[in-house]
Backbone as a ProteinNet text record, in pm:
[ID]
protein_1_A
[PRIMARY]
MVGMACPRDGGGPRRASIWCGLVPPSLSAEQIRDANTRYHDVAAGHYDSKWGIGFGEVGRAQVLAKVRKALGREPTRWGRSLEIGSGTGYFTLNLMGAGLIGEATCTDISPGMLRTLAANAEQLGLEVRTELADAERLPFEDECFDLVLGHAVLHHIPDLPRAFREFERVLAPGGTVMFAGEPSRYGDRLARVPKRVASAIAPAWRVAMRAGAARPSGECDPDESLERVVDVHAFAPGELAGAARAAGLREVEVSGEELLANWFGWTNRTLEASAEPEQVPWMWRQYAYRGYLLLQKLDLRLLERRLPAAVFYNLMIAARKPGPG
[TERTIARY]
84.9	0	87.5	71.6	155.8	142.5	257.9	258.5	272.5	258.8	272.8	413.6	463.4	597.7	610.9	571.3	581.8	599.5	678	710.8	795.1	1379.3	1445.4	1541.5	2468.2	2597.4	2623.3	2663.5	2737.1	2660.3	2720.2	2657.3	2663.8	2571.8	2568.1	2588.6	2653.8	2688.2	2571.2	2456.9	2347	2222.5	2237.8	2124.8	2008.3	2038	1929.2	1844.4	1903.2	1828	1728	1744.4	1651.2	1526.4	1539.1	1428	1316.5	1195.5	1076.9	1047.3	1083.9	1045.7	1132.5	1237.6	1324	1428.6	1382.6	1468.4	1549.9	1682.9	1765.1	1725.1	1750.3	1711.2	1777.5	1897.2	1961.9	2046.4	2051.5	2126.3	2234	2345.8	2450.9	2409.5	2482.1	2455	2472.1	2572.4	2593.7	2479.6	2426.7	2313.2	2187.7	2170.1	2055.7	2069.8	2190.3	2212.1	2187.4	2233.9	2213.8	2064.1	1989.9	1846.1	1776.5	1818.6	1759.9	1788	1909.9	1943.4	1854.1	1843.1	1766.9	1617.1	1567.1	1424.5	1388.1	1467.3	1432.9	1460.9	1556.4	1572.6	1448.2	1395.4	1274.7	1155.8	1147.9	1031.4	1033.6	1150.1	1165	1067	1041.5	957.6	812.5	763	621	602.1	709.3	703.5	608.1	615	529.9	382.6	348.2	207.3	160.4	247.8	211	176.8	254.9	237.1	166.2	117.5	44.2	129.6	256.7	348.4	328.2	314.2	296.8	382.1	402.3	488.5	413.7	281.7	199.8	159.6	46.2	0.3	-22.9	-84.6	-114.3	14.6	108.4	235	312.1	320.5	391.4	324.4	191.2	119.5	145.8	149.7	173.1	315.4	413	551.7	570.4	514.7	527.1	462	348.2	282.8	372.2	439.5	529.6	648	701.9	816.3	775.7	659.9	612.9	598.1	541.4	522.5	655.8	748.4	879.4	953.9	951.5	1025.8	950.8	818.3	737.3	724.2	748	741.8	737.4	720.2	728.9	874.3	898.4	1036.5	1091.3	1221.7	1291.3	1369.9	1425.6	1494.7	1634.4	1669.4	1802.9	1883.2	2009.6	2092.8	2134.5	2187.5	2241.4	2178.8	2114.3	2048	2105.3	2099.6	2138.6	2026	1968.5	1866	1925.7	1892.8	1938.7	1826.5	1859.7	1756.5	1643.5	1678	1581	1476.3	1493.7	1393.5	1371.1	1245.4	1211.5	1203.6	1235.4	1244.4	1128.6	1044.4	923.4	949.5	1048.1	1073.7	1149.2	1264	1347.5	1278.3	1218.9	1159.9	1040	962.2	850	898.5	1003.8	1058.4	1124	1187	1242.2	1129.9	1022.4	908.2	845.3	856.3	803	903	1021.8	1121.9	1198.4	1203.3	1267.7	1409.5	1453.7	1588.4	1656.9	1782.9	1862	1930.3	2045.9	2119.6	2085.8	2041.6	1997.1	2087.2	2129.7	2199.8	2114.8	2088	2004.5	2085.2	2084.9	2156.8	2059.6	2100.7	2024.6	2118.9	2082	2158.3	2120.3	2009.7	1952.5	1976.6	2050.8	2066.1	1932.6	1841.3	1711	1631.6	1633.8	1562.5	1621.7	1754.1	1816.8	1785.6	1775.2	1737.6	1595.4	1504.2	1367.2	1361.9	1438.2	1443.1	1493.5	1600.2	1654.4	1552.1	1475.5	1371.7	1261	1223	1121.9	1170.1	1295.9	1350.7	1354	1393.3	1397.8	1258.4	1160.2	1023.2	972.7	1017.3	974.9	1060.9	1166.4	1255.8	1342.6	1378.4	1459.1	1597.6	1698.5	1835.7	1877	1905.8	1939.8	2063.6	2156.2	2271.6	2233.4	2260.2	2233.5	2365.3	2369	2491.7	2454.6	2509.8	2491.7	2572.7	2504.9	2575.9	2505.1	2584.2	2537.8	2533.6	2423.9	2407.7	2513.2	2571.7	2671.6	2811.9	2829.4	2960.3	2936	2905.5	2870.6	2996	2994.8	3114.2	3123	3107.4	3108.2	3202.6	3250.8	3339.2	3261.3	3333.4	3271.1	3200.7	3089.9	3022.1	2988.8	2931.3	2903.9	2754.9	2665.8	2522.3	2453.9	2349.5	2270.1	2152.3	2113.9	2000.5	2032.2	2015.3	2019.6	1881.1	1817.5	1679	1654.2	1536.9	1496.7	1354.3	1295.7	1159.3	1155.8	1111.4	1094.8	1224.8	1335.8	1464.4	1540.1	1528	1608.5	1583.2	1460.7	1430.5	1492.6	1555.3	1626.3	1774.9	1827.3	1972.2	2019.5	2110.5	2153.7	2218.6	2314.6	2389.6	2344.1	2236.6	2179	2270.6	2336.2	2427.2	2537.4	2593.9	2699.2	2642.4	2520.7	2458.9	2437.5	2390.4	2369.2	2501.8	2607.8	2738.8	2778.9	2744.9	2771.6	2686	2559.5	2473.8	2532.7	2577.1	2635.6	2764.4	2844.3	2972.8	2956	2861.9	2848.5	2763.6	2704	2616.3	2697.7	2668.4	2734.9	2686.5	2769.2	2724.3	2596.6	2501.5	2372.2	2275.1	2318.9	2233.3	2130.4	2038.3	1923	1925.3	1891.1	1862.6	1713	1650.3	1505.4	1467.9	1401	1352.9	1207.1	1130	988.3	955.6	835.1	788.8	853.5	902	966.4	867.1	859.2	759.1	787.6	685.8	699.7	667.7	734.1	718.7	575.7	521.3	385.6	282.6	305.5	213.9	209.3	323.7	328.6	243.2	245.4	160.1	12.8	-21.2	-159.7	-206.1	-114.9	-151.2	-186.4	-144.9	-179	-327.9	-394.7	-537.7	-619	-609.5	-688.4	-649.3	-523.7	-483.8	-554.4	-561.3	-628.8	-778.5	-839.7	-982.9	-1011.4	-931	-952.4	-935	-836.6	-818.4	-940.6	-1003	-1120.5	-1241.8	-1258.9	-1378.6	-1355.2	-1231.9	-1199.5	-1292.9	-1329	-1420.2	-1553.6	-1611.9	-1739.1	-1720.3	-1607.6	-1581	-1570.2	-1503	-1490.1	-1625.3	-1713.5	-1848.5	-1918.8	-1910.2	-1974.5	-1916	-1786.3	-1719.8	-1728.6	-1781.2	-1786.8	-1648	-1553.9	-1414.6	-1370.6	-1294.4	-1243.3	-1122.2	-1097.8	-981.3	-854.1	-753	-623.6	-571.5	-529.2	-479.9	-334.5	-299.9	-158.3	-77	42.7	126.4	188.9	191.8	254.8	403.9	458.6	601.3	620	732.8	758.8	780.5	717.8	739.7	856.2	971.4	1087	1058.2	970.8	933.3	873.8	776.4	708.9	798.1	877	959.3	1071.3	1131.4	1236.1	1181.3	1052.6	992.3	998.4	1003.4	1009.6	1148	1246.8	1384.1	1432.5	1381.9	1444.5	1408.6	1298.5	1259.6	1328.1	1433.2	1519.1	1468.8	1412.2	1376.7	1231.3	1174.2	1060.5	1104	1074.2	1139.7	1047.3	1104.8	1046.4	1100.9	1021.8	1069.5	1203.5	1225.1	1350.3	1471.1	1453.4	1565.4	1612.6	1519.1	1557.1	1626.1	1566.3	1624.7	1763.9	1780.8	1908.9	2017.6	1983.5	2081.9	2127.9	2035.1	2070.1	2159.2	2123.2	2202	2341	2348.8	2479	2573.2	2517.5	2598.9	2641.9	2593.7	2632	2529.4	2412.4	2306.2	2230.4	2172.4	2101	1963.8	1885.2	1748.3	1668.5	1682.3	1621.3	1474	1388.3	1244.8	1193.4	1120.7	1056.6	906.1	833.8	687.6	627.5	495.7	426.8	321.4	287.9	180	107.3	-18.8	-107.2	-145.6	-271.7	-331.5	-457.4	-559.8	-682.3	-654.9	-574.1	-543.1	-470	-383.8	-310.5	-403.2	-491.4	-586.3	-671.4	-723.4	-806.1	-726.2	-604	-521.9	-484.2	-441	-401.9	-522.3	-637.8	-758.3	-786.8	-785.1	-817.2	-710.1	-583.6	-476.2	-483.3	-516.6	-528.5	-645.3	-757.6	-872.7	-838	-777.5	-746.5	-646.8	-552	-451.2	-511.3	-630.7	-693.9	-765.2	-778.8	-855.3	-765.5	-815.5	-747.6	-746.5	-629.2	-620.8	-716	-730.1	-813.4	-962.7	-998.2	-1139.2	-1182.1	-1089.4	-1125.4	-1189.8	-1314.6	-1385	-1317.5	-1326.7	-1270.3	-1331.7	-1462	-1528.9	-1472.8	-1440.4	-1378.7	-1242.8	-1163.4	-1030.8	-1040.4	-1137.3	-1156	-1197.3	-1286.8	-1328.8	-1208.5	-1126.6	-1011.6	-911.2	-886.3	-788.4	-835.8	-958.2	-1010	-1032.5	-1073.8	-1092	-961.5	-853.9	-722.2	-676.1	-694.1	-654.3	-735.3	-863.7	-949.3	-905.7	-874.8	-833.4	-692.8	-608.4	-480.4	-502.5	-597.1	-627	-684	-768.1	-825.4	-717.2	-626.6	-513.2	-434.7	-406.9	-327.3	-395.8	-522	-592.1	-637.2	-661.8	-721.8	-628	-557.6	-487.3	-337.5	-271.8	-125.9	-76.4	-159.8	-120.7	-151.3	-223.1	-271.5	-218.3	-184.7	-143.8	8	65.9	211.6	256.1	377.3	428.7	427.1	449.2	465.3	341.6	222	101.7	76.7	145.3	121.7	202.9	157.7	225.5	360.9	367.2	490.5	552.9	684.8	760.6	841	865.9	953.7	1047.7	1166.9	1267.4	1332	1356.5	1428.9	1532	1648.4	1756.9	1847.5	1935.1	2029.3	2171.9	2264.5	2405.4	2444.7	2506.7	2543.3	2627.2	2601.2	2675.6	2584.2	2634.7	2553.3	2448.8	2339.7	2238.5	2102.9
-119.5	0	123.2	206.1	322.9	412.7	459.3	555	491.8	362.5	297.8	239.6	255.3	209.1	59	140.7	31.6	82.2	117.4	84.6	98.9	0.6	-89.2	-137	-649.4	-658.9	-791.7	-780.3	-902.9	-1018.3	-1135.9	-1257.1	-1269.6	-1347.2	-1368.7	-1515.1	-1547.4	-1686.5	-1769.3	-1703.2	-1779.3	-1766.1	-1782.9	-1764.8	-1856.5	-1983.1	-2079	-2044	-1981.9	-1951	-1839.5	-1760.3	-1651.1	-1701	-1804.4	-1851.8	-1909.7	-1904.5	-1964.6	-1908.6	-1783.7	-1716.6	-1751.9	-1832.2	-1868.1	-1759.7	-1643.7	-1526.7	-1528.9	-1516.1	-1509.6	-1390	-1395.3	-1284.5	-1152.7	-1156.8	-1034.1	-1069.6	-977.5	-999.6	-893.5	-931.1	-834.3	-748.1	-638.1	-550.2	-624.9	-710.5	-785.6	-882.7	-944.7	-1035.6	-959.8	-838.9	-757.6	-719.8	-680.6	-647.1	-768.3	-883.9	-1006.7	-1037.4	-1023.7	-1048.9	-950.7	-823.7	-723.7	-756.3	-798.8	-835.2	-947.7	-1053.8	-1170.7	-1141.4	-1066.4	-1031.9	-952.1	-851.2	-765.8	-833.7	-926.3	-1006.7	-1091.5	-1153.1	-1234.6	-1147.8	-1028.2	-941.4	-868.2	-858.5	-769.2	-797.7	-924.5	-959.3	-919.5	-911.5	-877.8	-751.9	-677.4	-562.7	-454	-422.4	-315.8	-351.7	-476	-515.3	-527	-572.7	-587.2	-453	-350	-219.6	-118.5	-161.8	-71.3	39.5	11.9	114.2	131.8	255.9	286.6	404.6	418.6	523.8	611.9	612.7	698.1	824.5	878.5	1005.1	996.9	887.2	873.1	861.2	777.6	761.6	891.3	965	1093.4	1191.1	1195.3	1287.8	1255	1126.3	1088	1122.5	1094.2	1125.8	1276.1	1352.9	1499.1	1553.2	1494.8	1538.7	1513.5	1399.1	1368.4	1465.3	1495.3	1586.6	1725.5	1772.4	1904.3	1906.8	1801	1797.3	1792.8	1711.9	1700.6	1833	1901	2026.3	2146.4	2137.5	2251.4	2357.1	2318.2	2413	2334.9	2406.2	2343.8	2305	2185.9	2145.5	2215	2233.8	2282.4	2166.9	2187.9	2079.5	2058	1929.5	1893.1	1835.2	1875.5	1826.2	1682.1	1647.6	1514.1	1457.8	1343.8	1284.9	1148.2	1113.7	981.1	927.4	814.8	753.1	636.5	632.2	527.1	424.1	295.7	193.4	216.7	232	279.5	177.2	50.8	-48.2	-55.6	-53.3	-65	70.1	178.6	309.7	403.2	373.2	452.1	602.3	645	788.1	845.8	789.5	848.3	850.2	738.8	733.1	826.2	839.6	933.4	1078.2	1108.6	1244.7	1275.5	1177.3	1198.6	1220.7	1143	1160	1297.2	1355.4	1490.4	1598.9	1560.4	1656.9	1724.5	1664	1728.2	1678.1	1576.8	1522.2	1515.2	1559.3	1550.1	1415.1	1398.8	1273	1197.6	1072.4	994.6	874.2	856.2	736	668.4	540.2	465.7	352	344.8	239.3	152.4	29.9	-60.6	-169.7	-234	-346.6	-476.6	-470.7	-588.6	-587.2	-683.8	-692.3	-711.6	-788.4	-811.9	-684.9	-597.6	-470.7	-384.2	-380.9	-298.5	-350.9	-482.6	-536.7	-494.4	-500.1	-457.5	-308.9	-228.8	-85.2	-57.2	-126	-104.1	-138.5	-246	-283.5	-178.8	-126.9	-20.5	104	142	260.2	243.1	125.2	99.6	109.2	53.7	58.6	202.5	286.5	426.8	515.3	459.4	537.9	634.1	598.3	684	622.2	707.4	661.8	682.4	572.5	575.3	489.8	539.9	460.5	383	252.9	172.3	125	116.5	79.5	-1.4	-121.2	-201	-138	-93.2	-17.3	-25.8	-22.8	-16.2	130.6	174.9	315.5	363.5	272.7	311.8	324.1	278.8	284.7	313.8	436.8	472.4	481.8	421.3	418.5	539.2	658.6	780.5	883.5	973.2	1078.8	1183.2	1268	1373.4	1474.6	1527.8	1644.2	1627.8	1512	1488.4	1478.9	1505.4	1500.9	1626.2	1670.5	1784.4	1742.2	1615.5	1561.5	1419.1	1389.4	1252.3	1223.1	1118.3	1092.6	944	914	774.8	766.2	648.3	623.2	488.7	489.8	366.9	286.5	352.8	284.4	303.2	418.5	445.2	342.3	291.1	197	59.4	37.2	-88	-79.5	39.3	60.5	41	-53.1	-77.8	43.5	107.8	219	349.4	406.7	526.1	648.3	676	790.9	784.1	665.4	650.6	676.9	628.9	652.1	801.1	874.2	1018.1	1090.5	1044.5	1105.1	1081.2	965.9	938.5	1026.4	1045	1132.5	1273.6	1323.3	1457.5	1464.1	1358.7	1357.6	1367.8	1292.7	1289.6	1404.9	1482.8	1592.6	1719	1786.2	1912.3	2022	2122.3	2234.7	2297	2320.6	2372.8	2266.7	2139.6	2030.6	1989.1	1903.7	1863.9	1715.2	1682.9	1545.1	1534.7	1428.9	1415.4	1267.2	1226.5	1089.2	1091.7	996.5	984.9	838.2	815.3	678.5	604.5	675.4	611	592.2	474.2	448	524.9	588.1	654.4	553.9	569	472.3	471.4	589.3	596.6	561.3	609.9	578.7	430.6	362.4	219.3	145.3	193.6	132.5	154.3	275.3	302.3	211	179.2	96.3	-46.2	-89.8	-225.4	-240.4	-129	-136.4	-183.3	-118.7	-167.7	-308	-345.5	-481.5	-584	-555.3	-647.8	-654.8	-538.6	-536	-613.8	-590.7	-659.4	-809.7	-852.3	-996	-1057.8	-984.5	-1036.7	-1048.8	-954.8	-955.5	-1025	-1073.9	-1133.8	-1248.6	-1341.6	-1449.7	-1397.7	-1300.2	-1243.8	-1169.6	-1101.2	-1029.3	-1126.3	-1240.5	-1337.9	-1394.2	-1414.5	-1460.9	-1357.2	-1230.6	-1123.6	-1111.8	-1134.8	-1125.4	-1254.8	-1361.6	-1494	-1540.2	-1518	-1554.2	-1659.9	-1756.9	-1858.7	-1810.6	-1877.4	-1842.8	-1876.7	-1796.9	-1820.4	-1957.3	-2034.5	-2169.3	-2162.5	-2231.9	-2235.6	-2308.2	-2258	-2317	-2448.8	-2473.9	-2595.1	-2580.5	-2466.1	-2440.8	-2293.4	-2261	-2122.8	-2035.3	-1920.3	-1821.8	-1733.6	-1738.9	-1659.5	-1511	-1465.3	-1324.2	-1281	-1359.7	-1323.6	-1341.2	-1449.1	-1473.5	-1370.8	-1331.5	-1231.1	-1092.8	-1070.3	-940.8	-905.6	-1007.9	-983.8	-935.6	-950	-920.9	-788	-749.3	-639.6	-501.2	-487.4	-356.5	-334.2	-254.8	-238.7	-129.6	-21.9	95.4	137.5	198	289.8	414.3	532.9	654	746.9	815.9	939.9	1051.8	1155.7	1263.5	1320.7	1336.9	1393.2	1307.7	1175.3	1087.3	1109.3	1120.3	1147.6	1282.9	1383.3	1517	1518.3	1449.5	1446.1	1380.8	1272.1	1205.4	1296.5	1372.4	1464.1	1577.8	1636.1	1748.1	1702.3	1583.6	1532.9	1510.5	1484.7	1464.9	1596.3	1709.2	1838.6	1902.6	1842.3	1899	2005.2	2099.9	2210.1	2228.1	2319.8	2344.4	2213.7	2139.3	2006.5	2018.5	1954.9	1954	1810.4	1769.2	1637.6	1658	1593.9	1604.3	1465.7	1458.9	1330.2	1327.9	1208.2	1193.7	1061	1060.2	944.7	901.5	922.6	872	794.2	865.2	797.3	702.2	746	660	534.5	549.2	434	334.3	383.2	294.6	220.7	293.3	234.9	133	169.8	82.3	-46.8	-37.7	-158.9	-247.8	-189.6	-270.4	-352.9	-287.8	-357.5	-458	-421.4	-514.6	-640.3	-625.1	-740.9	-829.4	-767.3	-844.6	-921.1	-852.2	-915.4	-1029.6	-1012.9	-1116.6	-1243.9	-1234.8	-1352.6	-1438.8	-1389.3	-1458.9	-1502.4	-1596.7	-1632.1	-1511.1	-1467.4	-1341.5	-1333.6	-1443.2	-1438.1	-1432	-1453.6	-1450.7	-1317.7	-1224.1	-1090.4	-1014.5	-969.1	-908.2	-781	-760.2	-641.8	-514.5	-516.8	-399	-362.9	-463.1	-435.5	-369.8	-421.1	-364.8	-219	-189	-50.7	38.5	-12.6	61.7	88.3	-15.4	-0.1	99.9	92.2	180.4	325	347.2	483.6	543.4	460.5	509.6	552.4	476.4	510.7	646.2	667.6	794.8	911	888.5	992.7	1031.2	930.9	959.7	1020.4	988.4	1058.5	1208.8	1246.4	1388.5	1450.5	1376.4	1427.6	1446.7	1350.8	1366.1	1493	1513.1	1627.7	1759.3	1769.5	1896.9	1926.7	1823.8	1845.8	1815.2	1701.7	1653.4	1683	1671.3	1682.1	1820.6	1920.4	2056.8	2090.4	2002.2	2035.3	1944.4	1821	1725.1	1708.3	1669.3	1650.4	1534.8	1544.2	1443.8	1303.5	1291.4	1160.2	1071.4	1128.5	1045.7	981.1	1028.1	974	846.8	765.6	639	661.2	756	782.3	914.6	914.2	1036.6	1068.6	1196.8	1240.5	1346.4	1351.7	1445.7	1514.2	1643.5	1720.2	1805.2	1823.4	1902.6	1951.5	2046.9	2100.9	2093.4	2082.9	2092.2	2239.9	2294.1	2435.8	2468.4	2586	2629.5	2698.3	2740.1	2808.4	2714.4	2769.9	2688.7	2713.9
0	0	0	-98.6	-112	8.7	57.1	166.6	302.2	312.6	441.5	452.3	570.5	591.1	584.3	487.1	449.3	408.1	203.6	227.5	262.2	175.4	179.9	200.2	229.7	258.8	317.5	398.8	420.8	480.6	470.9	520.3	670.2	724.3	868.1	900.5	1009.5	1037.9	1089	1121.5	1180.5	1094.1	964.7	874.3	909.9	930.8	951.6	1072.4	1174.2	1295	1275	1165.3	1140.5	1068.3	990.9	910.1	998	943.2	1005.2	1142.5	1165.7	1289.4	1408.5	1391.3	1502.7	1520.3	1566.3	1572.6	1701	1692.8	1812.8	1898.6	2029.3	2116.3	2078.2	2020.9	1974.8	1854.3	1759.5	1636.9	1623.7	1564.4	1537.7	1419.2	1401.5	1287.8	1156.2	1145.9	1022.4	996.5	1100.7	1083.1	1039.3	1091.7	1049.7	902.7	861.2	720.6	631.3	676.2	599.5	585.3	695.2	690	596.6	601.2	512.5	366.3	336.5	198.9	149.8	228.3	185.9	180.7	278.6	277.7	153.1	121.7	8.4	-124.9	-129.3	-250.1	-276.2	-170.7	-185	-225.2	-166.4	-187.8	-320.9	-385	-500.1	-612.3	-640.2	-753.2	-739	-614.6	-594.7	-510.9	-488.9	-398.1	-448.1	-575.9	-628.7	-618.3	-650.3	-642.2	-497.6	-408.4	-267.9	-205.2	-237.7	-175.1	-264.7	-379.4	-467.7	-524.4	-550.7	-601.6	-751.5	-792.6	-933.8	-974.6	-1104.8	-1157.8	-1257.5	-1246.4	-1330.1	-1255.7	-1294.7	-1238.4	-1088	-1042.7	-899.5	-819.1	-865	-793.8	-784	-894.1	-891	-795.8	-797.6	-709.4	-563.5	-529.8	-390.5	-347	-431.8	-396.5	-383.5	-475.8	-468	-341.7	-301.6	-178.5	-57.5	-55.5	55.2	57.9	-59.6	-66.2	-18.9	-60.7	-14.8	136.7	192.7	337.9	410.9	360.6	426.3	423.3	307.6	292.5	348.3	354.6	396.8	289.3	163.9	52.7	-77.9	-189.1	-319.6	-348.4	-399.9	-428.2	-552.1	-553.2	-672	-732.5	-849.9	-918.5	-858.6	-840.8	-793	-908.6	-917.1	-1026	-1008.8	-888.7	-864	-736.6	-747.7	-631.1	-600.2	-471.3	-423.7	-338.3	-379.7	-295.6	-219.4	-89.8	0.5	14.5	-0.8	11	-86.7	-213.1	-312	-350.6	-312.4	-345.5	-495.4	-537	-679	-748.8	-676.4	-739.4	-715	-615.5	-590.9	-584.9	-505.3	-490.5	-610.5	-643.1	-747.7	-883.6	-924.4	-1058.2	-1070.7	-964.4	-970.2	-970.9	-896.7	-899	-1033.5	-1094.3	-1227.7	-1328.8	-1315.6	-1404.1	-1391.7	-1272	-1249.9	-1290	-1336.1	-1380.1	-1269.1	-1149	-1034.9	-1008.3	-1080.2	-1061.4	-1196.7	-1199.2	-1320.7	-1329.7	-1261.8	-1259.5	-1131.1	-1145.1	-1029.5	-1007.2	-881.9	-838.7	-732.8	-750.3	-656.3	-595	-462.4	-392.1	-314.6	-292.3	-206.6	-160.1	-51.5	0	-70.7	-147.8	-212.1	-363	-417.8	-563.3	-634.5	-572.5	-634.7	-652.3	-551.8	-562.5	-673.1	-684.2	-786.5	-926.5	-941.9	-1072.2	-1110.1	-1012.5	-1039.5	-1069	-994.8	-1019.8	-1162.5	-1202.9	-1336.8	-1443.9	-1420.2	-1516.2	-1520.2	-1403.7	-1400	-1473.6	-1450.4	-1515.3	-1667.2	-1712.6	-1857.4	-1918.6	-1847.9	-1898.7	-1908.3	-1815.7	-1814.8	-1904.5	-1960.6	-2045	-1967.1	-1842.2	-1756.6	-1736.8	-1729.4	-1709.7	-1564.4	-1494.9	-1353.1	-1329.9	-1250.7	-1207.8	-1082.4	-1079.2	-959.9	-900.9	-767.4	-696.3	-572.5	-561.4	-441.6	-329.2	-222.7	-119.5	13.7	118.4	256.7	297.3	355.2	392	490.4	566.2	665.8	606.8	481	414.7	266.9	235.1	98.2	10.6	-107.7	-194.1	-287.4	-230.9	-311.4	-249.2	-334.6	-287.3	-207.8	-136.4	-57	-148.5	-99.4	-157.1	-305.4	-341.2	-483	-516.1	-419.2	-445.8	-390.2	-458.2	-412.6	-326.1	-336	-260.6	-220	-91.4	-40.7	13.6	-36.7	-0.1	19.1	72.9	88.6	138	122.8	169.4	240.2	365.8	445.1	449.1	482.8	484.8	616.1	681.6	800.3	910.6	920.1	1028.2	1005.3	888	861.4	894	922	931.4	1075.8	1101.1	1239.1	1306	1238.4	1297.9	1232.8	1284	1221.4	1232.2	1346.8	1351.5	1246.9	1227.1	1125.6	986.2	960.3	829.4	804.7	905.3	887.1	862.9	924.6	897	751.6	698	556.8	465.8	502.6	422	415.1	531.1	536	455.8	459.5	390.2	238.3	182.4	36	-16.4	74	33.6	7.2	-103.1	-134.5	-40	-10.8	73.3	17.4	105.8	65.6	19.9	16.5	-28.8	74.5	31.7	112.6	143.9	267.3	308.1	332.3	280.6	294.7	297.7	406.4	418.8	462.5	411.2	447.2	472.7	524.6	543.6	658.4	760.7	875.4	990.4	1048.7	1152	1280.5	1332.9	1462.9	1573.7	1685.5	1794.2	1848.2	1875	1929.2	1821.7	1699.3	1590.8	1560.2	1574.7	1552.6	1655.9	1779.5	1882.2	1850.9	1803.7	1767.3	1654.6	1561.7	1446.9	1487.1	1605.5	1648.7	1675.3	1707.2	1739.3	1620.3	1502	1388.9	1345.1	1362.9	1327.1	1415.9	1546.7	1638.3	1608.7	1585.7	1554.9	1427.1	1323.5	1196.6	1210.2	1289.2	1311.1	1376.7	1468.3	1538.6	1447.4	1355.4	1270.7	1136.9	1113.5	983.9	944.6	1035.9	993.4	940.3	1008.7	962.4	830.5	815.3	690.4	573.6	594.5	485.8	444.7	542.2	508.7	421.6	461.4	385.1	245	231.5	101.4	21.4	84.2	21.4	-20.3	70.1	45.5	146	100.3	189.4	267.1	379.4	460.9	385.2	405.9	342.4	382.8	286.3	313.8	358.8	467.9	507.6	402.3	378.6	274.6	316.9	449.2	498.5	520.7	484.1	507.6	537.5	594.1	632.2	509.3	507.2	402.3	445.5	375.7	418.8	417.9	327.2	322.1	455	506.2	630.4	752	756.5	874.4	886.9	775.2	780.6	811.9	781.1	807.4	955.9	1040	1184.4	1229	1142.8	1179.8	1123.6	1006	931.5	983.5	1054.7	1107.7	1242	1240.1	1358.2	1451.3	1395.9	1475.4	1452.3	1555.5	1541.2	1617.7	1564.2	1611	1687.6	1784.7	1834.3	1746.6	1720.9	1633.3	1675.2	1807.4	1855.9	1825.1	1815.1	1782.3	1639	1546.7	1408	1396.3	1458.5	1452.3	1515.4	1626.8	1695.3	1612	1540.3	1455.3	1342.6	1286.4	1177.7	1228.3	1341.6	1395.2	1438	1497.6	1541.4	1424.1	1305.4	1185.7	1121.8	1174.8	1121.7	1030.2	1016.5	933.5	1011.3	940.1	1003.3	938.5	994.4	949.4	948	1056.2	1064.7	1100.6	1023.2	1048.4	1041	1144.9	1145.8	1150.5	1060.8	1056.2	1046.6	1065.6	1061.3	953.3	907.3	810.2	832.5	796.3	798	938.9	969.7	1092.1	1055.7	1007.3	965.6	848.7	752.3	637.9	682.9	781.6	833.2	901.5	986.6	1053.3	950.8	854	749.2	668.7	631.9	549.7	619.7	745.8	815.9	845.7	870.3	889.5	764.8	649.6	525.7	486.7	507.4	472.1	558.4	687.3	775.6	734.6	699.1	651.7	524.2	428.5	301	317	410.6	432.2	489.8	549.1	608.1	505.7	381.1	277.5	163.1	84.1	-39.4	-132.5	-181	-256.6	-374.9	-450.9	-571.1	-538.3	-411.4	-374	-311.8	-294.8	-246.3	-362.4	-349.5	-463	-513.2	-643.3	-706.1	-649	-622.5	-567.3	-430.4	-351.1	-220.7	-239	-331.2	-353.1	-398.1	-481.7	-524	-407	-322.7	-202.9	-111.7	-89.3	0.5	-55.8	-185.5	-248.6	-249.6	-294.4	-303.3	-164.2	-71	65.8	128.5	100.6	152.3	98	-33	-92.8	-36.8	-13.7	41.9	182.7	264.1	401.7	406.5	309.7	300.3	286.9	200.4	180.9	307.3	378.5	502.7	608.7	619.6	711.8	679.7	550.6	508.4	542	509.7	523.2	665.1	744.9	876.5	992.8	988.7	1107.2	1107.4	993.1	991.9	1029	1014.6	1050	1195.6	1262.4	1396.3	1506.7	1474.8	1577	1577.7	1691.6	1697.7	1609.6	1558.2	1464.8	1524	1654	1716.2	1705.7	1690.5	1689.5	1553.9	1450.3	1317.4	1295.9	1201.7	1175.4	1108.7	1015.8	941.8	983.7	993.6	1015.3	890.5	868	761.3	814.6	757.9	806	685.9	700.1	599.9	671.1	608.6	667.8	554.5	587.1	490	544.5	452.2	488.7	479.3	581	577.2	454.9	397.6	280.9	182.2	69.1	-30.6	-90	-140.5	-202.9	-147.1
[MASK]
+++++++++++++++++++++++++++++++++++++++++++++++++++++++++++++++++++++++++++++++++++++++++++++++++++++++++++++++++++++++++++++++++++++++++++++++++++++++++++++++++++++++++++++++++++++++++++++++++++++++++++++++++++++++++++++++++++++++++++++++++++++++++++++++++++++++++++++++++++++++++++++++++++++++++++++++++++++++++++++++++++++

């Protein structure tokens, strides 16, 4: 589902213990990176359809809305951009389609995601450089990008202070750092409520939809089991702001987005996950999709300007590197 934090190195010595939900009580940074690589490789082939990611008019409008909210103003064109954890290209490709990025470099820890991104870019007729890279050790020279951005990626990074120092290092003076789609700690707790409610009413919902219960596969789905491992952080707004300032960034702003849309979205996603996918009616899917977009607009116009960032499901951060620009 677009806009939900949903929605991206080295090997770990205890791979087998992560599979099928047998998660060790604590994992090293290398094991977390390994789990993230494998999870996103598995997810790459169906990631766009799972989260409703598109690169047409709707996708561009949603990305532009997020950028405006993060920056607090209309965006201007950036010459050279670097996306961290770019996944299948949701942010960069939509911003390029809108004419806001000149030269784009996209990095990810997952080779599978970069292959899907390259295929998406080719289909759209866009030229993008892809680079397999860890956010904590970026393989780029100092001060070579005007924009460092990402969507739903910071919460996967084990050493966030080190990553922010890397963002500052590769950013040109006067350049912008911008991330969106990061889970807030309090908002994440609020999101558990609709999930629990939806789980309770799922049997009655399936009867109403004339849909059968999802059949167990009989074996562990690595996508689902690794999902429990890859989300390392949920943030308080001050933690994100503090990491940016400690790295030397200034004009730091943290804002929140999605409250009603998040509740609605997680309720519907939980209901749909309880049924066989092909038996969920098309009319329901249209209702869920259009309702989500409507509540996004309501959040924007009514709630996001009035409530503290911490109560929203997603956080976004924007900052600048001191210097001209």
